[in-house]
C-alpha positions as CSV (number, residue, x, y, z in Angstrom):
1,M,44.3,75.5,-95.0
2,S,47.7,74.1,-95.7
3,T,49.1,70.8,-94.6
4,Q,51.4,72.5,-92.1
5,N,48.4,74.2,-90.5
6,V,46.6,70.8,-90.1
7,L,49.7,69.2,-88.6
8,D,50.1,72.1,-86.2
9,V,46.5,71.7,-85.0
10,L,47.0,67.9,-84.7
11,Q,50.1,68.5,-82.6
12,D,48.3,70.9,-80.4
13,A,45.4,68.4,-80.0
14,F,47.8,65.7,-78.9
15,L,49.4,68.0,-76.4
16,V,46.1,68.9,-75.0
17,L,45.1,65.2,-74.8
18,I,48.3,64.5,-72.8
19,R,47.7,67.5,-70.5
20,V,44.1,66.6,-69.9
21,G,44.3,62.8,-69.7
22,G,47.8,62.4,-68.4
23,P,47.3,63.2,-64.7
24,V,44.3,60.9,-64.4
25,L,46.1,58.0,-66.1
26,I,49.2,58.5,-64.1
27,V,47.3,58.4,-60.8
28,A,45.4,55.3,-61.9
29,L,48.7,53.6,-62.9
30,V,50.4,54.4,-59.6
31,I,47.5,53.4,-57.5
32,G,47.1,50.2,-59.5
33,L,50.8,49.4,-59.1
34,V,50.7,50.0,-55.3
35,I,47.6,47.8,-54.9
36,S,49.1,45.1,-57.1
37,I,52.2,45.0,-54.9
38,V,50.1,44.8,-51.8
39,Q,48.0,42.0,-53.3
40,A,51.1,40.1,-54.3
41,T,52.7,40.4,-50.9
42,T,49.6,39.5,-49.0
43,Q,48.3,37.0,-51.6
44,I,44.8,38.6,-51.5
45,Q,43.3,38.3,-54.9
46,E,40.1,40.4,-54.5
47,Q,39.2,42.3,-57.7
48,T,37.4,45.1,-55.8
49,L,40.5,45.8,-53.8
50,S,42.1,47.4,-56.8
51,F,39.0,48.9,-58.3
52,V,37.7,51.0,-55.3
53,P,40.9,52.8,-54.4
54,K,41.5,53.6,-58.1
55,L,38.0,55.0,-58.4
56,F,38.5,57.2,-55.3
57,A,41.9,58.4,-56.5
58,I,40.6,59.3,-60.0
59,L,37.7,61.1,-58.5
60,L,40.0,63.1,-56.2
61,T,42.3,63.9,-59.1
62,L,39.3,65.1,-61.2
63,V,38.2,67.3,-58.3
64,L,41.6,68.8,-57.7
65,L,42.6,69.2,-61.4
66,G,39.2,69.6,-63.0
67,T,39.5,73.4,-63.4
68,F,42.9,73.0,-65.0
69,M,41.6,70.4,-67.4
70,L,38.5,72.5,-68.3
71,N,40.6,75.6,-68.8
72,T,42.9,73.7,-71.1
73,L,40.1,72.4,-73.2
74,I,38.4,75.8,-73.4
75,S,41.7,77.4,-74.5
76,F,42.2,74.8,-77.2
77,T,38.6,75.2,-78.4
78,D,39.0,79.0,-78.6
79,Q,42.1,78.5,-80.7
80,L,40.2,76.1,-83.0
81,F,37.4,78.6,-83.4
82,A,39.9,81.4,-84.2
83,I,41.5,79.2,-86.8
84,I,38.1,78.3,-88.3
85,A,37.1,82.0,-88.4
86,G,40.3,82.8,-90.2
87,L,39.5,80.5,-93.1
């Protein structure tokens, strides 16, 4: 296996990481930002106020996008096994 093949696999792995983890992180970031703005404007500094909505938003994101994430991981794993079998 050449260096270029290893770099291609690493590049694909990073792209899969972004595709799988990106939506969840973006949702958590947006919800956290909205809750922080609400907390700053109302001066309520309760820690659970930011945790619970994020938890539910992430759970909803995983329910809605779980099949996409799983299919992406399965496809990448199949590609890795094909590469390993070709060695």
